[in-house]
N, C-alpha and C positions, 0 to 999 in steps of 0.2 A: 273267378274262372273265365278264361278267354273263350270267345266264340270264333270258330274258323269260318270266315266269310269268303265266298268266291267273288261275288259282285252284287250290284244293286240295279234296280230299275225304278225310276220315278214315274208316277202317274200311269201305272200299269192298269189295264182294263180287262185282262183275260184271266186273272188269278184271284177270283173272288168278287164280291159285289162292289160296285162303285169304283172310284179311283183309289189306287193302292200303291204304297211303297212296297216293292218286292225285294226281299233279301234272299239271295241265292247262297246256300251254304255248301261248303266243300265236303265231299265224301258221300259215296253211295254204296250200298251192299247189293244192288241189282246190277245186271249187265244187259239192259234192254237193247235188243237189236236195233231199235229205231231211236235210241237216245239222241236228243237234239243238243245235249250239253255234255258230251263225253269228257270234256275237260274238268267237269265237276266230280267225276267218279273217284279218282284217287283220294285216299284219306289225307295224304300229304299235299301241301300246296295251300293256296288261299292266304288270307290275311288274318292273323290273330287280332281280334277286335274286342274291346271292352263293351259290356252291356250298355253302359251309359252313353257311349258314342252312338249306338243304334237308337236309343231313346231320344237323344237330342235330334237326330236326323228325322225321326218320326214326328216329333213335336214341331219341327220347322216346316213340315208339310201338312200338319193337321188341319190347317185352314182350308186346304183343298179337298180333304176327304169327304166333307159334307156329312150327311146322316148315314150313308151306306158304306163309305170307304174306310180304309185303315191300312194295316200292315199285313203282308203275307210272307211267310217263311217257306221257301221252296228249296230246291237243291239241284243235285244231290238229294240226300235223304235227311231231313232235319232231325228226326228222332234219334239218329246216331249221336247227336249232341244234346240229348234231352236234359241231362243233368246240368249242363251249362246254361241251357235256355230257360230253365224254370225261374231263376231270379229275374231274368229279363222280362218274361211274360208277366210276372207279378208287378213289375214296375210299369209296364205298358197298361195293365189293368188299372193301376192307380191313376194313370193319366187319362183314363177313359178312351183308350184307343182300341178299336175293334181288331181282333187278331184272327187271321186265317192260318192254317197249317196244311200245307200240301204234302201228303205222305203216301208212301206205298203200303203202309200199315204192317210192315214186316217186323217191327220191333215192338214187342208188347211186354214191358217189365214195369217195375214200380215207378221208375223215372218217366217213362213215356206215358204211363197212365195219368200221372200227376200233370204232365204237360198237356195232355188231351183235355183234362178237366179245367185247365186254365184257358183253353182255346174257345173262341166264340163259334167258329165254323171250321170243320175239318174237310179238306178237299181230298177225298180218299181215292187213290188211283187203283183201279182194278184192271190189271193188264189183260187177263183172260180168266174165265171162270173154270174152264177145263184144266185140271191140274197138270196133265202132261203137256198141253200146249203152252200153259203158263211157264212151265220149266224151260221149254225150248226157246221161248221169247226172252226170258229174264235170267235164266240160270239159277233160279230159286223156286221153291214151292210156294203155293198161295195159301196154305193153311193158316199162317199167322195173319194174313190180310183179312181173311174171313173172320178170324177170332177178334181182330181189332174192330171190325164192323159190328160184331155182336156186342163188344164192350161199349162202343159208342151208343148203340141202341139202348142197352141196359142202363146207361148212366145219363140218358137224356141229353146227349151231346149232338147238336145238329151236324149233318154232313151232306156234302154233294158228292155223288159218285162220278168219277171221271173215267172215260173209256176211250182209249185211242183206237180208232178204226183202221186197221192195216189190212189191205186186200190180200187174201190168201193166208192170213195169219190170225186175225181176230174177228173176222166177219162171218163166222159160222152161225147160222140161224139156230141150230140146236143148242149151242153154248149160250147164246144171248137169251134164249127162252129159259134155259136152266137157271141162268143168273136172275132173270125176272121172277121166276117162281120162288127162288130162294129168298129174295129180298123184298118181295112185294108187300109183305106185312110190316116192314120196318117203317115206323112212323117218323123216325128221325132222319130219314133220307128225304131231303127237301127238294132235290133236283138231280136229274141225270144230265151230265154233260158229255156229248159225243165230241171228241177231239179228232178232226180229220188228220190223217197221216200226211206228213210233209217231209221234204228232204232239205229243209233250210239249214240243218246242221251237218249235212254230208261233207261240206268242205273242211270242217274241223277235223274229220278223221284223216284227211290228207295231211293236214298240218301236224297231227300227232303220229303220222306214219303208221296208221292202223287201217285195215280194210273196212269198208262200209258194207256190212253183210246183207243189206237189203237193196243193194244196187240193182236196178231194173224193175223194182216194185213201183208201180204207177200210183199217183195220188188218186184219192177217191173221186168218182164221178158224182154229180148231183143226185143221180138216181140211186146210187149205192147209199149215200147219206140219208136220203129220204126214206128208203126202205128200212134201214136200221132204226131211224127215228120212230117210224110207225110201229116197229116191233117193240121197242121200249115203251111206247105209249100204251101198249096193251096191258102193261104192268104198273106203270108209274104215271102220276097225274101231270108232272112237270118234266119235260124233256127238251133240251136245247142242243143245237149244233153250235159249238163254240167257234 
């Protein structure tokens, strides 16, 4: 079964621990207003790729991974291709390569559950804790994301929670506190990552002839980031601004 790949990044440092080969997969079921990779959203497109080609690429870079690094699957939304990824993840495990999966957690079925169990670390993207605001940001509800977090916790699968801080959209103190209270007992949450909002992907919307709906939203100030970091630190022991 072929895997639909959008692109690769070698020696990535922002998508999991250590140096990583990042595989961006094609296709996403969310429509995040701030998506930096809108070209990965359509299910069609990308390059059909055999699993062994990705294994060979990972092995060629394994010497650079060290003890912490490895391979990260991002997107798009990787769990949309969970059935095709399962044999690849098994092969990577055979080769002793650390696997991260960056997911919005919206797909929870037998295939995605098996994929999660083969993953060393899940980077779980929680876009907003408040359901209504989550829907306005993504076009989807967040109930499956919360269920995925519960599944990871119950099955002892380590996760980092990633939270994009968008002024006026995801920076509500009440929502952040509600999220902290909900997750503070989750022992498998090893880290909270605050991802500052940026407009680096805005030019892609012009190329795709689509409007960038957050035009005019300013990037975070250091004070805003520090305030939210301190909020999360009231509930979690390890909090980073990525």
